[in-house]
CHARMM-style PDB file with segment names, atoms N, HN, CA, C and O in Angstrom:
ATOM      1  N   MET     1     -36.976  10.814 -29.157  1.00  0.00      PROA
ATOM      2  CA  MET     1     -38.153   9.984 -29.076  1.00  0.00      PROA
ATOM      3  C   MET     1     -38.189   8.593 -29.636  1.00  0.00      PROA
ATOM      4  O   MET     1     -37.867   8.528 -30.822  1.00  0.00      PROA
ATOM      5  N   PRO     2     -38.549   7.324 -28.973  1.00  0.00      PROA
ATOM      6  CA  PRO     2     -38.776   6.083 -29.422  1.00  0.00      PROA
ATOM      7  C   PRO     2     -39.252   6.085 -31.215  1.00  0.00      PROA
ATOM      8  O   PRO     2     -40.223   6.699 -31.656  1.00  0.00      PROA
ATOM      9  N   ASN     3     -38.418   5.348 -31.933  1.00  0.00      PROA
ATOM     10  HN  ASN     3     -37.629   4.848 -31.575  1.00  0.00      PROA
ATOM     11  CA  ASN     3     -39.411   4.302 -32.587  1.00  0.00      PROA
ATOM     12  C   ASN     3     -38.835   5.884 -34.099  1.00  0.00      PROA
ATOM     13  O   ASN     3     -38.374   5.456 -35.157  1.00  0.00      PROA
ATOM     14  N   SER     4     -38.972   7.489 -33.919  1.00  0.00      PROA
ATOM     15  HN  SER     4     -39.346   7.837 -33.060  1.00  0.00      PROA
ATOM     16  CA  SER     4     -38.017   7.780 -35.034  1.00  0.00      PROA
ATOM     17  C   SER     4     -37.320   7.318 -36.533  1.00  0.00      PROA
ATOM     18  O   SER     4     -36.956   6.308 -37.136  1.00  0.00      PROA
ATOM     19  N   PRO     5     -37.391   8.540 -36.656  1.00  0.00      PROA
ATOM     20  CA  PRO     5     -36.620   8.225 -38.816  1.00  0.00      PROA
ATOM     21  C   PRO     5     -35.203   7.850 -38.416  1.00  0.00      PROA
ATOM     22  O   PRO     5     -34.439   7.105 -39.029  1.00  0.00      PROA
ATOM     23  N   SER     6     -34.956   8.599 -37.101  1.00  0.00      PROA
ATOM     24  HN  SER     6     -35.577   9.204 -36.603  1.00  0.00      PROA
ATOM     25  CA  SER     6     -33.970   8.687 -36.922  1.00  0.00      PROA
ATOM     26  C   SER     6     -32.452   7.410 -35.879  1.00  0.00      PROA
ATOM     27  O   SER     6     -31.282   7.096 -35.657  1.00  0.00      PROA
ATOM     28  N   ASP     7     -33.965   7.232 -35.659  1.00  0.00      PROA
ATOM     29  HN  ASP     7     -34.915   7.487 -35.840  1.00  0.00      PROA
ATOM     30  CA  ASP     7     -33.145   5.430 -34.464  1.00  0.00      PROA
ATOM     31  C   ASP     7     -32.713   4.473 -35.421  1.00  0.00      PROA
ATOM     32  O   ASP     7     -33.394   4.106 -36.378  1.00  0.00      PROA
ATOM     33  N   ALA     8     -31.535   4.065 -35.137  1.00  0.00      PROA
ATOM     34  HN  ALA     8     -30.982   4.363 -34.359  1.00  0.00      PROA
ATOM     35  CA  ALA     8     -30.712   2.909 -35.891  1.00  0.00      PROA
ATOM     36  C   ALA     8     -32.057   1.486 -35.535  1.00  0.00      PROA
ATOM     37  O   ALA     8     -32.816   1.267 -34.590  1.00  0.00      PROA
ATOM     38  N   PRO     9     -31.823   0.900 -36.660  1.00  0.00      PROA
ATOM     39  CA  PRO     9     -33.006  -0.014 -36.494  1.00  0.00      PROA
ATOM     40  C   PRO     9     -32.271  -1.170 -35.433  1.00  0.00      PROA
ATOM     41  O   PRO     9     -31.153  -1.556 -35.777  1.00  0.00      PROA
ATOM     42  N   ARG    10     -32.698  -1.582 -34.502  1.00  0.00      PROA
ATOM     43  HN  ARG    10     -33.606  -1.268 -34.224  1.00  0.00      PROA
ATOM     44  CA  ARG    10     -32.655  -3.379 -33.987  1.00  0.00      PROA
ATOM     45  C   ARG    10     -31.880  -3.861 -34.781  1.00  0.00      PROA
ATOM     46  O   ARG    10     -32.086  -3.369 -35.891  1.00  0.00      PROA
ATOM     47  N   ARG    11     -30.622  -4.995 -34.789  1.00  0.00      PROA
ATOM     48  HN  ARG    11     -30.455  -5.394 -33.887  1.00  0.00      PROA
ATOM     49  CA  ARG    11     -30.195  -6.040 -35.385  1.00  0.00      PROA
ATOM     50  C   ARG    11     -30.339  -7.168 -34.467  1.00  0.00      PROA
ATOM     51  O   ARG    11     -29.921  -7.345 -33.322  1.00  0.00      PROA
ATOM     52  N   ILE    12     -31.341  -8.198 -35.604  1.00  0.00      PROA
ATOM     53  HN  ILE    12     -31.681  -8.054 -36.534  1.00  0.00      PROA
ATOM     54  CA  ILE    12     -31.401  -9.591 -34.232  1.00  0.00      PROA
ATOM     55  C   ILE    12     -31.149 -10.513 -35.511  1.00  0.00      PROA
ATOM     56  O   ILE    12     -31.633 -10.602 -36.640  1.00  0.00      PROA
ATOM     57  N   THR    13     -30.096 -11.190 -34.736  1.00  0.00      PROA
ATOM     58  HN  THR    13     -29.703 -11.117 -33.820  1.00  0.00      PROA
ATOM     59  CA  THR    13     -29.641 -12.667 -35.394  1.00  0.00      PROA
ATOM     60  C   THR    13     -30.489 -14.133 -35.198  1.00  0.00      PROA
ATOM     61  O   THR    13     -30.545 -14.940 -34.270  1.00  0.00      PROA
ATOM     62  N   VAL    14     -31.101 -14.066 -36.506  1.00  0.00      PROA
ATOM     63  HN  VAL    14     -31.055 -13.410 -37.260  1.00  0.00      PROA
ATOM     64  CA  VAL    14     -31.466 -16.020 -36.054  1.00  0.00      PROA
ATOM     65  C   VAL    14     -30.193 -16.889 -36.324  1.00  0.00      PROA
ATOM     66  O   VAL    14     -29.211 -16.983 -37.061  1.00  0.00      PROA
ATOM     67  N   ARG    15     -31.007 -17.620 -34.971  1.00  0.00      PROA
ATOM     68  HN  ARG    15     -31.804 -17.544 -34.373  1.00  0.00      PROA
ATOM     69  CA  ARG    15     -29.384 -19.437 -35.246  1.00  0.00      PROA
ATOM     70  C   ARG    15     -30.419 -20.370 -35.190  1.00  0.00      PROA
ATOM     71  O   ARG    15     -31.249 -20.606 -34.312  1.00  0.00      PROA
ATOM     72  N   ARG    16     -30.125 -21.076 -36.779  1.00  0.00      PROA
ATOM     73  HN  ARG    16     -29.451 -20.884 -37.492  1.00  0.00      PROA
ATOM     74  CA  ARG    16     -31.184 -22.293 -36.424  1.00  0.00      PROA
ATOM     75  C   ARG    16     -30.875 -22.918 -34.752  1.00  0.00      PROA
ATOM     76  O   ARG    16     -29.810 -22.901 -34.134  1.00  0.00      PROA
ATOM     77  N   ARG    17     -31.740 -23.260 -34.475  1.00  0.00      PROA
ATOM     78  HN  ARG    17     -32.604 -23.273 -34.977  1.00  0.00      PROA
ATOM     79  CA  ARG    17     -31.576 -24.656 -33.533  1.00  0.00      PROA
ATOM     80  C   ARG    17     -30.815 -23.745 -31.866  1.00  0.00      PROA
ATOM     81  O   ARG    17     -30.265 -24.286 -30.907  1.00  0.00      PROA
ATOM     82  N   GLY    18     -31.051 -22.483 -32.069  1.00  0.00      PROA
ATOM     83  HN  GLY    18     -31.498 -22.043 -32.848  1.00  0.00      PROA
ATOM     84  CA  GLY    18     -30.797 -21.536 -31.135  1.00  0.00      PROA
ATOM     85  C   GLY    18     -31.377 -20.647 -30.563  1.00  0.00      PROA
ATOM     86  O   GLY    18     -32.592 -20.819 -30.651  1.00  0.00      PROA
ATOM     87  N   PRO    19     -30.955 -19.253 -29.688  1.00  0.00      PROA
ATOM     88  CA  PRO    19     -31.510 -17.836 -29.454  1.00  0.00      PROA
ATOM     89  C   PRO    19     -31.103 -17.157 -30.485  1.00  0.00      PROA
ATOM     90  O   PRO    19     -30.041 -17.160 -31.107  1.00  0.00      PROA
ATOM     91  N   LEU    20     -32.661 -16.220 -30.657  1.00  0.00      PROA
ATOM     92  HN  LEU    20     -33.524 -16.217 -30.151  1.00  0.00      PROA
ATOM     93  CA  LEU    20     -32.760 -15.496 -31.132  1.00  0.00      PROA
ATOM     94  C   LEU    20     -31.575 -13.736 -30.119  1.00  0.00      PROA
ATOM     95  O   LEU    20     -31.719 -13.303 -28.976  1.00  0.00      PROA
ATOM     96  N   LEU    21     -30.802 -13.369 -30.990  1.00  0.00      PROA
ATOM     97  HN  LEU    21     -30.685 -13.721 -31.919  1.00  0.00      PROA
ATOM     98  CA  LEU    21     -29.580 -12.314 -30.736  1.00  0.00      PROA
ATOM     99  C   LEU    21     -29.479 -11.479 -30.829  1.00  0.00      PROA
ATOM    100  O   LEU    21     -28.656 -11.214 -31.706  1.00  0.00      PROA
ATOM    101  N   VAL    22     -30.196 -10.083 -30.034  1.00  0.00      PROA
ATOM    102  HN  VAL    22     -30.864 -10.299 -29.322  1.00  0.00      PROA
ATOM    103  CA  VAL    22     -30.955  -8.867 -29.842  1.00  0.00      PROA
ATOM    104  C   VAL    22     -30.191  -7.977 -29.531  1.00  0.00      PROA
ATOM    105  O   VAL    22     -30.076  -8.013 -28.306  1.00  0.00      PROA
ATOM    106  N   GLU    23     -29.468  -7.019 -30.046  1.00  0.00      PROA
ATOM    107  HN  GLU    23     -29.561  -6.990 -31.041  1.00  0.00      PROA
ATOM    108  CA  GLU    23     -28.570  -6.066 -30.309  1.00  0.00      PROA
ATOM    109  C   GLU    23     -29.456  -5.355 -28.847  1.00  0.00      PROA
ATOM    110  O   GLU    23     -30.678  -5.250 -28.957  1.00  0.00      PROA
ATOM    111  N   GLY    24     -28.879  -4.958 -27.713  1.00  0.00      PROA
ATOM    112  HN  GLY    24     -27.886  -5.042 -27.624  1.00  0.00      PROA
ATOM    113  CA  GLY    24     -29.700  -4.102 -26.765  1.00  0.00      PROA
ATOM    114  C   GLY    24     -29.144  -2.690 -26.373  1.00  0.00      PROA
ATOM    115  O   GLY    24     -28.186  -2.033 -26.780  1.00  0.00      PROA
ATOM    116  N   PRO    25     -30.047  -2.489 -25.489  1.00  0.00      PROA
ATOM    117  CA  PRO    25     -30.406  -2.580 -24.568  1.00  0.00      PROA
ATOM    118  C   PRO    25     -32.228  -2.769 -25.429  1.00  0.00      PROA
ATOM    119  O   PRO    25     -32.771  -2.074 -26.288  1.00  0.00      PROA
ATOM    120  N   VAL    26     -32.707  -4.035 -24.681  1.00  0.00      PROA
ATOM    121  HN  VAL    26     -32.267  -4.600 -23.984  1.00  0.00      PROA
ATOM    122  CA  VAL    26     -34.091  -4.168 -24.990  1.00  0.00      PROA
ATOM    123  C   VAL    26     -34.934  -4.125 -23.619  1.00  0.00      PROA
ATOM    124  O   VAL    26     -34.642  -3.816 -22.464  1.00  0.00      PROA
ATOM    125  N   GLU    27     -36.681  -4.788 -24.562  1.00  0.00      PROA
ATOM    126  HN  GLU    27     -36.918  -5.039 -25.501  1.00  0.00      PROA
ATOM    127  CA  GLU    27     -37.948  -4.585 -22.898  1.00  0.00      PROA
ATOM    128  C   GLU    27     -38.238  -5.403 -23.930  1.00  0.00      PROA
ATOM    129  O   GLU    27     -37.902  -5.391 -25.114  1.00  0.00      PROA
ATOM    130  N   VAL    28     -39.285  -6.499 -22.937  1.00  0.00      PROA
ATOM    131  HN  VAL    28     -39.559  -6.509 -21.975  1.00  0.00      PROA
ATOM    132  CA  VAL    28     -39.352  -7.651 -23.815  1.00  0.00      PROA
ATOM    133  C   VAL    28     -40.876  -7.967 -22.746  1.00  0.00      PROA
ATOM    134  O   VAL    28     -40.895  -8.425 -21.603  1.00  0.00      PROA
ATOM    135  N   GLU    29     -42.151  -7.490 -23.695  1.00  0.00      PROA
ATOM    136  HN  GLU    29     -42.136  -7.118 -24.623  1.00  0.00      PROA
ATOM    137  CA  GLU    29     -43.104  -8.245 -23.077  1.00  0.00      PROA
ATOM    138  C   GLU    29     -43.857  -9.311 -23.013  1.00  0.00      PROA
ATOM    139  O   GLU    29     -44.139  -9.726 -24.137  1.00  0.00      PROA
ATOM    140  N   LEU    30     -44.403 -10.071 -21.944  1.00  0.00      PROA
ATOM    141  HN  LEU    30     -44.174  -9.733 -21.031  1.00  0.00      PROA
ATOM    142  CA  LEU    30     -44.529 -11.454 -21.998  1.00  0.00      PROA
ATOM    143  C   LEU    30     -45.971 -11.715 -22.304  1.00  0.00      PROA
ATOM    144  O   LEU    30     -46.654 -10.844 -22.843  1.00  0.00      PROA
ATOM    145  N   GLU    31     -46.273 -12.439 -22.101  1.00  0.00      PROA
ATOM    146  HN  GLU    31     -45.718 -13.146 -21.663  1.00  0.00      PROA
ATOM    147  CA  GLU    31     -48.062 -13.102 -22.974  1.00  0.00      PROA
ATOM    148  C   GLU    31     -48.791 -12.542 -21.330  1.00  0.00      PROA
ATOM    149  O   GLU    31     -49.824 -11.878 -21.238  1.00  0.00      PROA
ATOM    150  N   ASP    32     -47.949 -13.013 -20.175  1.00  0.00      PROA
ATOM    151  HN  ASP    32     -47.110 -13.552 -20.250  1.00  0.00      PROA
ATOM    152  CA  ASP    32     -49.088 -11.825 -19.755  1.00  0.00      PROA
ATOM    153  C   ASP    32     -48.883 -10.486 -19.387  1.00  0.00      PROA
ATOM    154  O   ASP    32     -49.198 -10.002 -18.300  1.00  0.00      PROA
ATOM    155  N   GLY    33     -48.576 -10.151 -19.921  1.00  0.00      PROA
ATOM    156  HN  GLY    33     -48.320 -10.544 -20.804  1.00  0.00      PROA
ATOM    157  CA  GLY    33     -48.301  -8.347 -20.275  1.00  0.00      PROA
ATOM    158  C   GLY    33     -47.250  -7.735 -19.231  1.00  0.00      PROA
ATOM    159  O   GLY    33     -46.903  -6.562 -19.094  1.00  0.00      PROA
ATOM    160  N   THR    34     -46.921  -8.681 -18.659  1.00  0.00      PROA
ATOM    161  HN  THR    34     -47.204  -9.634 -18.770  1.00  0.00      PROA
ATOM    162  CA  THR    34     -45.338  -7.787 -17.979  1.00  0.00      PROA
ATOM    163  C   THR    34     -44.487  -8.223 -18.802  1.00  0.00      PROA
ATOM    164  O   THR    34     -44.338  -9.276 -19.421  1.00  0.00      PROA
ATOM    165  N   THR    35     -43.722  -6.854 -18.685  1.00  0.00      PROA
ATOM    166  HN  THR    35     -43.843  -5.999 -18.181  1.00  0.00      PROA
ATOM    167  CA  THR    35     -41.904  -6.518 -18.591  1.00  0.00      PROA
ATOM    168  C   THR    35     -40.790  -6.667 -18.334  1.00  0.00      PROA
ATOM    169  O   THR    35     -40.447  -6.136 -17.278  1.00  0.00      PROA
ATOM    170  N   VAL    36     -39.622  -7.481 -19.179  1.00  0.00      PROA
ATOM    171  HN  VAL    36     -39.900  -7.912 -20.037  1.00  0.00      PROA
ATOM    172  CA  VAL    36     -38.923  -7.561 -18.157  1.00  0.00      PROA
ATOM    173  C   VAL    36     -37.389  -6.956 -19.375  1.00  0.00      PROA
ATOM    174  O   VAL    36     -37.365  -7.316 -20.552  1.00  0.00      PROA
ATOM    175  N   SER    37     -36.588  -6.296 -18.934  1.00  0.00      PROA
ATOM    176  HN  SER    37     -36.607  -6.004 -17.977  1.00  0.00      PROA
ATOM    177  CA  SER    37     -35.623  -5.236 -19.952  1.00  0.00      PROA
ATOM    178  C   SER    37     -34.219  -5.936 -19.190  1.00  0.00      PROA
ATOM    179  O   SER    37     -33.972  -6.552 -18.153  1.00  0.00      PROA
ATOM    180  N   SER    38     -33.393  -5.371 -20.531  1.00  0.00      PROA
ATOM    181  HN  SER    38     -33.593  -4.871 -21.374  1.00  0.00      PROA
ATOM    182  CA  SER    38     -31.635  -5.901 -20.097  1.00  0.00      PROA
ATOM    183  C   SER    38     -31.130  -4.901 -20.559  1.00  0.00      PROA
ATOM    184  O   SER    38     -31.659  -4.626 -21.636  1.00  0.00      PROA
ATOM    185  N   ASP    39     -30.164  -4.038 -20.202  1.00  0.00      PROA
ATOM    186  HN  ASP    39     -29.734  -4.261 -19.327  1.00  0.00      PROA
ATOM    187  CA  ASP    39     -29.425  -2.711 -20.767  1.00  0.00      PROA
ATOM    188  C   ASP    39     -28.070  -3.731 -21.397  1.00  0.00      PROA
ATOM    189  O   ASP    39     -27.399  -3.584 -22.419  1.00  0.00      PROA
ATOM    190  N   ARG    40     -28.045  -4.192 -20.929  1.00  0.00      PROA
ATOM    191  HN  ARG    40     -28.590  -4.311 -20.100  1.00  0.00      PROA
ATOM    192  CA  ARG    40     -26.977  -5.568 -21.863  1.00  0.00      PROA
ATOM    193  C   ARG    40     -26.777  -5.047 -22.906  1.00  0.00      PROA
ATOM    194  O   ARG    40     -27.810  -4.436 -23.181  1.00  0.00      PROA
ATOM    195  N   PHE    41     -25.456  -4.805 -24.308  1.00  0.00      PROA
ATOM    196  HN  PHE    41     -24.618  -5.301 -24.084  1.00  0.00      PROA
ATOM    197  CA  PHE    41     -25.449  -4.696 -25.173  1.00  0.00      PROA
ATOM    198  C   PHE    41     -26.057  -5.672 -26.195  1.00  0.00      PROA
ATOM    199  O   PHE    41     -26.585  -5.138 -27.171  1.00  0.00      PROA
ATOM    200  N   ARG    42     -26.069  -7.005 -26.132  1.00  0.00      PROA
ATOM    201  HN  ARG    42     -25.639  -7.439 -25.340  1.00  0.00      PROA
ATOM    202  CA  ARG    42     -26.229  -8.417 -27.170  1.00  0.00      PROA
ATOM    203  C   ARG    42     -27.350  -8.812 -25.458  1.00  0.00      PROA
ATOM    204  O   ARG    42     -27.013  -8.698 -24.279  1.00  0.00      PROA
ATOM    205  N   VAL    43     -28.372  -9.167 -25.927  1.00  0.00      PROA
ATOM    206  HN  VAL    43     -28.646  -9.260 -26.884  1.00  0.00      PROA
ATOM    207  CA  VAL    43     -29.285 -10.344 -25.203  1.00  0.00      PROA
ATOM    208  C   VAL    43     -29.324 -11.735 -25.961  1.00  0.00      PROA
ATOM    209  O   VAL    43     -28.784 -11.761 -27.067  1.00  0.00      PROA
ATOM    210  N   ALA    44     -29.788 -12.657 -25.577  1.00  0.00      PROA
ATOM    211  HN  ALA    44     -30.226 -12.637 -24.678  1.00  0.00      PROA
ATOM    212  CA  ALA    44     -29.827 -13.681 -26.375  1.00  0.00      PROA
ATOM    213  C   ALA    44     -31.622 -14.383 -25.704  1.00  0.00      PROA
ATOM    214  O   ALA    44     -31.830 -15.033 -24.680  1.00  0.00      PROA
ATOM    215  N   LEU    45     -32.411 -14.010 -26.544  1.00  0.00      PROA
ATOM    216  HN  LEU    45     -32.242 -13.482 -27.376  1.00  0.00      PROA
ATOM    217  CA  LEU    45     -33.705 -14.314 -26.645  1.00  0.00      PROA
ATOM    218  C   LEU    45     -33.649 -15.855 -26.613  1.00  0.00      PROA
ATOM    219  O   LEU    45     -32.874 -16.328 -27.444  1.00  0.00      PROA
ATOM    220  N   CYS    46     -34.291 -16.724 -25.846  1.00  0.00      PROA
ATOM    221  HN  CYS    46     -34.920 -16.339 -25.171  1.00  0.00      PROA
ATOM    222  CA  CYS    46     -34.871 -18.065 -25.627  1.00  0.00      PROA
ATOM    223  C   CYS    46     -35.810 -18.632 -26.397  1.00  0.00      PROA
ATOM    224  O   CYS    46     -36.769 -19.016 -25.728  1.00  0.00      PROA
ATOM    225  N   THR    47     -35.967 -18.976 -28.392  1.00  0.00      PROA
ATOM    226  HN  THR    47     -35.188 -18.664 -28.935  1.00  0.00      PROA
ATOM    227  CA  THR    47     -37.043 -19.350 -28.572  1.00  0.00      PROA
ATOM    228  C   THR    47     -37.269 -20.820 -28.450  1.00  0.00      PROA
ATOM    229  O   THR    47     -37.985 -21.191 -29.381  1.00  0.00      PROA
ATOM    230  N   CYS    48     -36.943 -21.763 -27.685  1.00  0.00      PROA
ATOM    231  HN  CYS    48     -36.362 -21.462 -26.929  1.00  0.00      PROA
ATOM    232  CA  CYS    48     -37.400 -23.266 -27.145  1.00  0.00      PROA
ATOM    233  C   CYS    48     -37.859 -23.369 -25.651  1.00  0.00      PROA
ATOM    234  O   CYS    48     -38.007 -24.388 -24.977  1.00  0.00      PROA
ATOM    235  N   ARG    49     -38.011 -22.317 -25.370  1.00  0.00      PROA
ATOM    236  HN  ARG    49     -37.890 -21.489 -25.917  1.00  0.00      PROA
ATOM    237  CA  ARG    49     -38.875 -22.440 -23.719  1.00  0.00      PROA
ATOM    238  C   ARG    49     -38.286 -23.434 -22.963  1.00  0.00      PROA
ATOM    239  O   ARG    49     -38.971 -24.052 -22.149  1.00  0.00      PROA
ATOM    240  N   ARG    50     -36.594 -23.784 -23.183  1.00  0.00      PROA
ATOM    241  HN  ARG    50     -36.037 -23.281 -23.845  1.00  0.00      PROA
ATOM    242  CA  ARG    50     -36.620 -24.675 -21.910  1.00  0.00      PROA
ATOM    243  C   ARG    50     -36.007 -24.402 -21.216  1.00  0.00      PROA
ATOM    244  O   ARG    50     -35.615 -25.232 -20.396  1.00  0.00      PROA
ATOM    245  N   SER    51     -35.545 -22.926 -21.169  1.00  0.00      PROA
ATOM    246  HN  SER    51     -35.863 -22.252 -21.835  1.00  0.00      PROA
ATOM    247  CA  SER    51     -34.126 -22.201 -20.643  1.00  0.00      PROA
ATOM    248  C   SER    51     -35.474 -21.664 -18.695  1.00  0.00      PROA
ATOM    249  O   SER    51     -36.606 -21.262 -18.424  1.00  0.00      PROA
ATOM    250  N   ARG    52     -34.255 -22.063 -18.051  1.00  0.00      PROA
ATOM    251  HN  ARG    52     -33.336 -22.389 -18.272  1.00  0.00      PROA
ATOM    252  CA  ARG    52     -34.948 -21.401 -16.090  1.00  0.00      PROA
ATOM    253  C   ARG    52     -35.361 -19.861 -16.136  1.00  0.00      PROA
ATOM    254  O   ARG    52     -36.409 -19.415 -15.668  1.00  0.00      PROA
ATOM    255  N   ARG    53     -34.380 -19.132 -16.766  1.00  0.00      PROA
ATOM    256  HN  ARG    53     -33.528 -19.494 -17.145  1.00  0.00      PROA
ATOM    257  CA  ARG    53     -34.431 -17.989 -17.138  1.00  0.00      PROA
ATOM    258  C   ARG    53     -35.329 -17.231 -18.046  1.00  0.00      PROA
ATOM    259  O   ARG    53     -34.843 -16.216 -18.545  1.00  0.00      PROA
ATOM    260  N   TYR    54     -36.685 -17.575 -18.382  1.00  0.00      PROA
ATOM    261  HN  TYR    54     -37.080 -18.400 -17.976  1.00  0.00      PROA
ATOM    262  CA  TYR    54     -36.975 -17.378 -19.633  1.00  0.00      PROA
ATOM    263  C   TYR    54     -37.479 -16.286 -19.543  1.00  0.00      PROA
ATOM    264  O   TYR    54     -38.117 -16.149 -18.499  1.00  0.00      PROA
ATOM    265  N   PRO    55     -37.466 -15.281 -20.315  1.00  0.00      PROA
ATOM    266  CA  PRO    55     -37.297 -15.316 -21.793  1.00  0.00      PROA
ATOM    267  C   PRO    55     -36.256 -15.597 -22.327  1.00  0.00      PROA
ATOM    268  O   PRO    55     -36.006 -16.152 -23.397  1.00  0.00      PROA
ATOM    269  N   TRP    56     -35.217 -14.917 -20.999  1.00  0.00      PROA
ATOM    270  HN  TRP    56     -35.420 -14.467 -20.130  1.00  0.00      PROA
ATOM    271  CA  TRP    56     -33.643 -14.515 -21.774  1.00  0.00      PROA
ATOM    272  C   TRP    56     -33.119 -16.739 -21.556  1.00  0.00      PROA
ATOM    273  O   TRP    56     -33.245 -17.719 -20.822  1.00  0.00      PROA
ATOM    274  N   CYS    57     -32.528 -16.236 -22.876  1.00  0.00      PROA
ATOM    275  HN  CYS    57     -32.426 -15.440 -23.472  1.00  0.00      PROA
ATOM    276  CA  CYS    57     -31.681 -18.035 -22.800  1.00  0.00      PROA
ATOM    277  C   CYS    57     -30.547 -18.206 -22.339  1.00  0.00      PROA
ATOM    278  O   CYS    57     -29.624 -17.416 -22.533  1.00  0.00      PROA
ATOM    279  N   ASP    58     -30.409 -19.866 -21.279  1.00  0.00      PROA
ATOM    280  HN  ASP    58     -31.160 -20.508 -21.122  1.00  0.00      PROA
ATOM    281  CA  ASP    58     -29.630 -20.087 -20.598  1.00  0.00      PROA
ATOM    282  C   ASP    58     -29.110 -21.254 -21.439  1.00  0.00      PROA
ATOM    283  O   ASP    58     -29.039 -22.279 -20.761  1.00  0.00      PROA
ATOM    284  N   THR    59     -28.767 -21.394 -22.567  1.00  0.00      PROA
ATOM    285  HN  THR    59     -28.824 -20.561 -23.118  1.00  0.00      PROA
ATOM    286  CA  THR    59     -28.286 -22.626 -22.859  1.00  0.00      PROA
ATOM    287  C   THR    59     -28.457 -23.731 -22.777  1.00  0.00      PROA
ATOM    288  O   THR    59     -27.584 -24.565 -23.017  1.00  0.00      PROA
ATOM    289  N   SER    60     -29.951 -24.068 -22.319  1.00  0.00      PROA
ATOM    290  HN  SER    60     -30.660 -23.390 -22.124  1.00  0.00      PROA
ATOM    291  CA  SER    60     -29.991 -24.938 -22.151  1.00  0.00      PROA
ATOM    292  C   SER    60     -30.684 -26.049 -23.802  1.00  0.00      PROA
ATOM    293  O   SER    60     -30.492 -27.265 -23.759  1.00  0.00      PROA
ATOM    294  N   HSD    61     -31.084 -25.713 -24.488  1.00  0.00      PROA
ATOM    295  HN  HSD    61     -31.240 -24.726 -24.523  1.00  0.00      PROA
ATOM    296  CA  HSD    61     -31.194 -26.270 -25.644  1.00  0.00      PROA
ATOM    297  C   HSD    61     -30.082 -26.479 -26.146  1.00  0.00      PROA
ATOM    298  O   HSD    61     -29.974 -26.241 -27.349  1.00  0.00      PROA
ATOM    299  N   ARG    62     -28.853 -27.006 -25.372  1.00  0.00      PROA
ATOM    300  HN  ARG    62     -28.940 -27.198 -24.395  1.00  0.00      PROA
ATOM    301  CA  ARG    62     -27.641 -27.828 -25.842  1.00  0.00      PROA
ATOM    302  C   ARG    62     -27.957 -28.925 -24.718  1.00  0.00      PROA
ATOM    303  O   ARG    62     -27.973 -30.016 -25.288  1.00  0.00      PROA
ATOM    304  N   ASP    63     -28.222 -29.078 -23.305  1.00  0.00      PROA
ATOM    305  HN  ASP    63     -28.209 -28.191 -22.842  1.00  0.00      PROA
ATOM    306  CA  ASP    63     -28.308 -30.254 -22.978  1.00  0.00      PROA
ATOM    307  C   ASP    63     -29.040 -30.665 -23.377  1.00  0.00      PROA
ATOM    308  O   ASP    63     -28.434 -31.625 -23.853  1.00  0.00      PROA
ATOM    309  N   ARG    64     -30.672 -30.906 -23.846  1.00  0.00      PROA
ATOM    310  HN  ARG    64     -31.164 -30.127 -23.459  1.00  0.00      PROA
ATOM    311  CA  ARG    64     -31.855 -31.472 -23.871  1.00  0.00      PROA
ATOM    312  C   ARG    64     -31.740 -31.670 -25.622  1.00  0.00      PROA
ATOM    313  O   ARG    64     -31.198 -30.934 -26.447  1.00  0.00      PROA
ATOM    314  N   ALA    65     -32.518 -33.032 -25.814  1.00  0.00      PROA
ATOM    315  HN  ALA    65     -32.958 -33.629 -25.144  1.00  0.00      PROA
ATOM    316  CA  ALA    65     -32.633 -33.410 -27.509  1.00  0.00      PROA
ATOM    317  C   ALA    65     -34.170 -32.817 -27.613  1.00  0.00      PROA
ATOM    318  O   ALA    65     -34.991 -32.929 -26.702  1.00  0.00      PROA
ATOM    319  N   ARG    66     -34.444 -32.104 -28.996  1.00  0.00      PROA
ATOM    320  HN  ARG    66     -33.777 -32.013 -29.736  1.00  0.00      PROA
ATOM    321  CA  ARG    66     -35.693 -32.313 -29.096  1.00  0.00      PROA
ATOM    322  C   ARG    66     -36.743 -33.264 -29.427  1.00  0.00      PROA
ATOM    323  O   ARG    66     -36.644 -34.470 -29.654  1.00  0.00      PROA
ATOM    324  N   PRO    67     -37.348 -32.817 -29.420  1.00  0.00      PROA
ATOM    325  CA  PRO    67     -38.628 -33.962 -30.027  1.00  0.00      PROA
ATOM    326  C   PRO    67     -38.076 -34.166 -31.419  1.00  0.00      PROA
ATOM    327  O   PRO    67     -37.289 -33.417 -31.999  1.00  0.00      PROA
ATOM    328  N   SER    68     -38.773 -35.648 -32.016  1.00  0.00      PROA
ATOM    329  HN  SER    68     -39.412 -36.256 -31.545  1.00  0.00      PROA
ATOM    330  CA  SER    68     -38.079 -35.606 -33.476  1.00  0.00      PROA
ATOM    331  C   SER    68     -39.170 -35.298 -33.860  1.00  0.00      PROA
ATOM    332  O   SER    68     -39.206 -35.743 -35.007  1.00  0.00      PROA
ATOM    333  N   ASP    69     -40.672 -34.528 -33.526  1.00  0.00      PROA
ATOM    334  HN  ASP    69     -40.643 -34.166 -32.595  1.00  0.00      PROA
ATOM    335  CA  ASP    69     -41.126 -34.396 -34.803  1.00  0.00      PROA
ATOM    336  C   ASP    69     -41.390 -32.563 -34.850  1.00  0.00      PROA
ATOM    337  O   ASP    69     -42.286 -31.855 -35.311  1.00  0.00      PROA
ATOM    338  N   GLU    70     -40.418 -32.358 -34.298  1.00  0.00      PROA
ATOM    339  HN  GLU    70     -39.690 -32.933 -33.924  1.00  0.00      PROA
ATOM    340  CA  GLU    70     -39.836 -30.597 -34.197  1.00  0.00      PROA
ATOM    341  C   GLU    70     -38.834 -30.527 -35.273  1.00  0.00      PROA
ATOM    342  OT1 GLU    70     -38.234 -29.474 -35.491  1.00  0.00      PROA
TER     343      GLU     70
END
């Protein structure tokens, strides 16, 4: 049963100016209600919305400078 007390919690690692690293497998519900999933042992979720593979991080944040107001 999902979310039962015996389930180990998912670990999410927050990186400054980088993606959220989530121990997988994961399902992500997008703003439009669609669901995407990954069965990898760890996934990187984009937080800057620059990824061409959003919600998955493709490291686009490394190539482009952030606006000064962020």
